[in-house]
Biotite code that builds the C-alpha atoms (Angstrom):
import biotite.structure as struc

atoms = struc.array([
    struc.Atom([-26.768, 26.032, 42.042], chain_id="A", res_id=1, res_name="UNK", atom_name="CA", element="C"),
    struc.Atom([-24.137, 28.706, 41.631], chain_id="A", res_id=2, res_name="UNK", atom_name="CA", element="C"),
    struc.Atom([-24.341, 31.081, 38.472], chain_id="A", res_id=3, res_name="UNK", atom_name="CA", element="C"),
    struc.Atom([-21.041, 31.112, 36.278], chain_id="A", res_id=4, res_name="UNK", atom_name="CA", element="C"),
    struc.Atom([-20.028, 34.422, 34.682], chain_id="A", res_id=5, res_name="UNK", atom_name="CA", element="C"),
    struc.Atom([-20.004, 33.967, 30.780], chain_id="A", res_id=6, res_name="UNK", atom_name="CA", element="C"),
    struc.Atom([-16.563, 34.781, 30.345], chain_id="A", res_id=7, res_name="UNK", atom_name="CA", element="C"),
    struc.Atom([-15.786, 31.849, 32.537], chain_id="A", res_id=8, res_name="UNK", atom_name="CA", element="C"),
    struc.Atom([-17.427, 29.817, 30.174], chain_id="A", res_id=9, res_name="UNK", atom_name="CA", element="C"),
    struc.Atom([-15.960, 31.067, 26.987], chain_id="A", res_id=10, res_name="UNK", atom_name="CA", element="C"),
    struc.Atom([-12.228, 30.363, 26.415], chain_id="A", res_id=11, res_name="UNK", atom_name="CA", element="C"),
    struc.Atom([-11.573, 33.001, 23.949], chain_id="A", res_id=12, res_name="UNK", atom_name="CA", element="C"),
    struc.Atom([-13.588, 35.569, 25.627], chain_id="A", res_id=13, res_name="UNK", atom_name="CA", element="C"),
    struc.Atom([-11.946, 39.264, 25.849], chain_id="A", res_id=14, res_name="UNK", atom_name="CA", element="C"),
    struc.Atom([-12.570, 39.247, 29.496], chain_id="A", res_id=15, res_name="UNK", atom_name="CA", element="C"),
    struc.Atom([-9.742, 36.441, 29.730], chain_id="A", res_id=16, res_name="UNK", atom_name="CA", element="C"),
    struc.Atom([-7.331, 38.296, 27.721], chain_id="A", res_id=17, res_name="UNK", atom_name="CA", element="C"),
    struc.Atom([-5.420, 41.321, 28.286], chain_id="A", res_id=18, res_name="UNK", atom_name="CA", element="C"),
    struc.Atom([-6.971, 43.842, 25.700], chain_id="A", res_id=19, res_name="UNK", atom_name="CA", element="C"),
    struc.Atom([-4.935, 46.930, 26.694], chain_id="A", res_id=20, res_name="UNK", atom_name="CA", element="C"),
    struc.Atom([-1.240, 47.670, 27.732], chain_id="A", res_id=21, res_name="UNK", atom_name="CA", element="C"),
    struc.Atom([-2.623, 49.953, 30.311], chain_id="A", res_id=22, res_name="UNK", atom_name="CA", element="C"),
    struc.Atom([-2.685, 49.043, 33.673], chain_id="A", res_id=23, res_name="UNK", atom_name="CA", element="C"),
    struc.Atom([-4.238, 50.282, 36.975], chain_id="A", res_id=24, res_name="UNK", atom_name="CA", element="C"),
    struc.Atom([-2.112, 51.009, 39.940], chain_id="A", res_id=25, res_name="UNK", atom_name="CA", element="C"),
    struc.Atom([-2.156, 47.748, 41.512], chain_id="A", res_id=26, res_name="UNK", atom_name="CA", element="C"),
    struc.Atom([-1.329, 45.367, 38.570], chain_id="A", res_id=27, res_name="UNK", atom_name="CA", element="C"),
    struc.Atom([1.482, 48.000, 37.583], chain_id="A", res_id=28, res_name="UNK", atom_name="CA", element="C"),
    struc.Atom([3.132, 47.599, 41.355], chain_id="A", res_id=29, res_name="UNK", atom_name="CA", element="C"),
    struc.Atom([2.725, 43.772, 41.190], chain_id="A", res_id=30, res_name="UNK", atom_name="CA", element="C"),
    struc.Atom([4.245, 44.370, 37.615], chain_id="A", res_id=31, res_name="UNK", atom_name="CA", element="C"),
    struc.Atom([7.188, 46.284, 38.842], chain_id="A", res_id=32, res_name="UNK", atom_name="CA", element="C"),
    struc.Atom([7.439, 43.915, 41.996], chain_id="A", res_id=33, res_name="UNK", atom_name="CA", element="C"),
    struc.Atom([6.913, 46.994, 44.600], chain_id="A", res_id=34, res_name="UNK", atom_name="CA", element="C"),
    struc.Atom([4.088, 48.028, 46.967], chain_id="A", res_id=35, res_name="UNK", atom_name="CA", element="C"),
    struc.Atom([1.488, 49.832, 45.926], chain_id="A", res_id=36, res_name="UNK", atom_name="CA", element="C"),
    struc.Atom([2.810, 52.503, 48.343], chain_id="A", res_id=37, res_name="UNK", atom_name="CA", element="C"),
    struc.Atom([6.055, 52.697, 46.722], chain_id="A", res_id=38, res_name="UNK", atom_name="CA", element="C"),
    struc.Atom([4.472, 53.121, 43.563], chain_id="A", res_id=39, res_name="UNK", atom_name="CA", element="C"),
    struc.Atom([2.333, 56.026, 44.422], chain_id="A", res_id=40, res_name="UNK", atom_name="CA", element="C"),
    struc.Atom([5.379, 57.659, 45.919], chain_id="A", res_id=41, res_name="UNK", atom_name="CA", element="C"),
    struc.Atom([7.267, 57.414, 42.646], chain_id="A", res_id=42, res_name="UNK", atom_name="CA", element="C"),
    struc.Atom([4.231, 58.389, 40.683], chain_id="A", res_id=43, res_name="UNK", atom_name="CA", element="C"),
    struc.Atom([3.861, 61.558, 42.799], chain_id="A", res_id=44, res_name="UNK", atom_name="CA", element="C"),
    struc.Atom([7.690, 62.168, 42.613], chain_id="A", res_id=45, res_name="UNK", atom_name="CA", element="C"),
    struc.Atom([7.619, 61.758, 38.935], chain_id="A", res_id=46, res_name="UNK", atom_name="CA", element="C"),
    struc.Atom([10.256, 59.175, 39.009], chain_id="A", res_id=47, res_name="UNK", atom_name="CA", element="C"),
    struc.Atom([8.015, 56.486, 37.158], chain_id="A", res_id=48, res_name="UNK", atom_name="CA", element="C"),
    struc.Atom([6.230, 56.930, 33.493], chain_id="A", res_id=49, res_name="UNK", atom_name="CA", element="C"),
    struc.Atom([2.496, 57.560, 33.850], chain_id="A", res_id=50, res_name="UNK", atom_name="CA", element="C"),
    struc.Atom([-0.406, 58.964, 32.238], chain_id="A", res_id=51, res_name="UNK", atom_name="CA", element="C"),
    struc.Atom([-3.297, 60.855, 34.210], chain_id="A", res_id=52, res_name="UNK", atom_name="CA", element="C"),
    struc.Atom([-6.660, 62.153, 33.189], chain_id="A", res_id=53, res_name="UNK", atom_name="CA", element="C"),
    struc.Atom([-8.412, 63.725, 36.080], chain_id="A", res_id=54, res_name="UNK", atom_name="CA", element="C"),
    struc.Atom([-7.964, 61.539, 39.017], chain_id="A", res_id=55, res_name="UNK", atom_name="CA", element="C"),
    struc.Atom([-7.453, 58.451, 36.985], chain_id="A", res_id=56, res_name="UNK", atom_name="CA", element="C"),
    struc.Atom([-3.572, 57.115, 37.009], chain_id="A", res_id=57, res_name="UNK", atom_name="CA", element="C"),
    struc.Atom([-2.695, 54.532, 34.559], chain_id="A", res_id=58, res_name="UNK", atom_name="CA", element="C"),
    struc.Atom([0.716, 53.002, 33.371], chain_id="A", res_id=59, res_name="UNK", atom_name="CA", element="C"),
    struc.Atom([1.788, 51.690, 30.225], chain_id="A", res_id=60, res_name="UNK", atom_name="CA", element="C"),
    struc.Atom([3.310, 48.137, 29.880], chain_id="A", res_id=61, res_name="UNK", atom_name="CA", element="C"),
    struc.Atom([5.888, 49.514, 27.247], chain_id="A", res_id=62, res_name="UNK", atom_name="CA", element="C"),
    struc.Atom([7.009, 52.661, 28.828], chain_id="A", res_id=63, res_name="UNK", atom_name="CA", element="C"),
    struc.Atom([7.647, 50.933, 31.951], chain_id="A", res_id=64, res_name="UNK", atom_name="CA", element="C"),
    struc.Atom([9.715, 48.305, 30.385], chain_id="A", res_id=65, res_name="UNK", atom_name="CA", element="C"),
    struc.Atom([11.618, 51.058, 28.564], chain_id="A", res_id=66, res_name="UNK", atom_name="CA", element="C"),
    struc.Atom([11.802, 52.973, 32.076], chain_id="A", res_id=67, res_name="UNK", atom_name="CA", element="C"),
    struc.Atom([13.448, 49.774, 33.933], chain_id="A", res_id=68, res_name="UNK", atom_name="CA", element="C"),
    struc.Atom([15.560, 49.155, 30.854], chain_id="A", res_id=69, res_name="UNK", atom_name="CA", element="C"),
    struc.Atom([17.252, 52.550, 31.025], chain_id="A", res_id=70, res_name="UNK", atom_name="CA", element="C"),
    struc.Atom([17.727, 52.034, 34.718], chain_id="A", res_id=71, res_name="UNK", atom_name="CA", element="C"),
    struc.Atom([16.690, 55.674, 35.864], chain_id="A", res_id=72, res_name="UNK", atom_name="CA", element="C"),
    struc.Atom([14.228, 58.351, 34.892], chain_id="A", res_id=73, res_name="UNK", atom_name="CA", element="C"),
    struc.Atom([16.077, 60.571, 32.380], chain_id="A", res_id=74, res_name="UNK", atom_name="CA", element="C"),
    struc.Atom([14.129, 63.803, 33.887], chain_id="A", res_id=75, res_name="UNK", atom_name="CA", element="C"),
    struc.Atom([15.191, 63.227, 37.470], chain_id="A", res_id=76, res_name="UNK", atom_name="CA", element="C"),
    struc.Atom([18.365, 65.178, 38.527], chain_id="A", res_id=77, res_name="UNK", atom_name="CA", element="C"),
    struc.Atom([20.900, 63.778, 40.931], chain_id="A", res_id=78, res_name="UNK", atom_name="CA", element="C"),
    struc.Atom([23.601, 65.330, 42.654], chain_id="A", res_id=79, res_name="UNK", atom_name="CA", element="C"),
    struc.Atom([26.089, 63.422, 40.506], chain_id="A", res_id=80, res_name="UNK", atom_name="CA", element="C"),
    struc.Atom([24.451, 64.877, 37.283], chain_id="A", res_id=81, res_name="UNK", atom_name="CA", element="C"),
    struc.Atom([24.336, 68.370, 38.337], chain_id="A", res_id=82, res_name="UNK", atom_name="CA", element="C"),
    struc.Atom([26.471, 70.975, 36.845], chain_id="A", res_id=83, res_name="UNK", atom_name="CA", element="C"),
    struc.Atom([29.453, 72.018, 38.941], chain_id="A", res_id=84, res_name="UNK", atom_name="CA", element="C"),
    struc.Atom([29.999, 75.914, 39.653], chain_id="A", res_id=85, res_name="UNK", atom_name="CA", element="C"),
])
């Protein structure tokens, strides 16, 4: 007889709920609808909001939503926004 996890047997278990708005890279890439490689490139370029502690990178769902609603990252310069000399 196969063993079941306790979280599968309990409908209101914290394992079945999303206890934190912080996402690991794979769920964040799925949330944004991009590949993991694209998300890593965006993170490296500081194009997308993220938090990093050591080598651990996380993405906050509310920050990603705000970033998407703005349509661009305010810290990223473009040629159109560059001052003319």
